[in-house]
C-alpha positions as CSV (number, residue, x, y, z in Angstrom):
1,M,16.6,3.6,-1.3
2,R,15.0,0.2,-0.6
3,E,12.0,-1.3,-2.2
4,L,9.5,-4.1,-1.5
5,R,6.9,-5.4,-3.9
6,V,3.4,-6.3,-2.7
7,L,0.3,-7.6,-4.4
8,L,-2.8,-5.8,-3.2
9,N,-6.5,-6.6,-3.8
10,I,-8.5,-4.3,-1.5
11,S,-12.1,-3.8,-2.4
12,A,-13.5,-0.3,-2.5
13,E,-15.8,-1.2,0.5
14,D,-12.8,-2.4,2.5
15,F,-10.8,0.7,1.7
16,L,-13.6,2.9,3.1
17,S,-12.3,2.3,6.6
18,Y,-8.9,3.7,5.6
19,Y,-10.6,6.6,3.6
20,R,-12.7,7.6,6.6
21,G,-9.7,7.5,8.9
22,D,-10.9,4.5,10.9
23,A,-7.7,2.7,10.0
24,Q,-4.4,4.5,9.5
25,T,-2.1,1.9,8.0
26,V,-2.0,-1.0,5.6
27,I,-0.2,-4.2,6.5
28,A,0.7,-6.5,3.7
29,Q,3.1,-9.3,2.9
30,S,5.8,-8.6,0.4
31,K,6.5,-10.9,-2.5
32,D,9.6,-12.1,-0.7
33,G,7.6,-12.9,2.5
34,R,8.4,-9.9,4.7
35,R,5.6,-8.0,6.4
36,V,5.4,-4.3,5.4
37,Q,3.3,-1.6,7.1
38,F,2.7,1.8,5.5
39,P,0.3,4.7,5.7
40,A,-3.0,4.0,4.0
41,N,-3.2,7.5,2.5
42,A,-0.3,6.5,0.2
43,L,-2.8,4.4,-1.7
44,R,-5.4,7.0,-2.3
45,P,-4.2,8.0,-5.8
46,F,-4.7,4.3,-6.9
47,L,-8.3,4.0,-5.7
48,T,-10.8,3.1,-8.3
49,H,-14.5,2.2,-8.2
50,S,-13.5,-1.5,-7.8
51,G,-10.9,-0.7,-5.1
52,I,-7.1,-1.1,-5.2
53,Q,-5.7,-4.0,-7.2
54,G,-2.2,-4.7,-8.6
55,E,1.4,-5.0,-7.8
56,F,2.9,-2.1,-6.0
57,A,6.5,-1.0,-5.2
58,I,6.8,0.4,-1.7
59,R,10.0,2.5,-1.5
60,F,11.6,3.6,1.8
61,D,14.8,4.9,3.1
62,E,17.4,3.3,5.4
63,N,15.5,4.6,8.4
64,H,12.3,2.7,7.1
65,K,10.6,6.0,6.3
66,L,8.2,5.8,3.4
67,I,9.5,7.5,0.2
68,G,6.6,6.5,-2.0
69,V,4.3,3.9,-3.6
70,M,4.2,3.1,-7.3
71,L,2.0,0.9,-9.3
72,V,4.1,-1.6,-11.2
73,V,2.8,-2.1,-14.7
């Protein structure tokens, strides 16, 4: 299993386009400078009234298939 860490700060208003299905993926830059793209619906459990903020661990397999997203505390 592989993992990338990303810092996200997505307002609730901005996340609406993902929630409505207008946008399917989130593209972010990992802390080590790599670009990572993953399904937006993986962030739904972390959505609050103020949006999505924090450091997240994006886990994927050797075929680059998403395993999961975890909030790093």
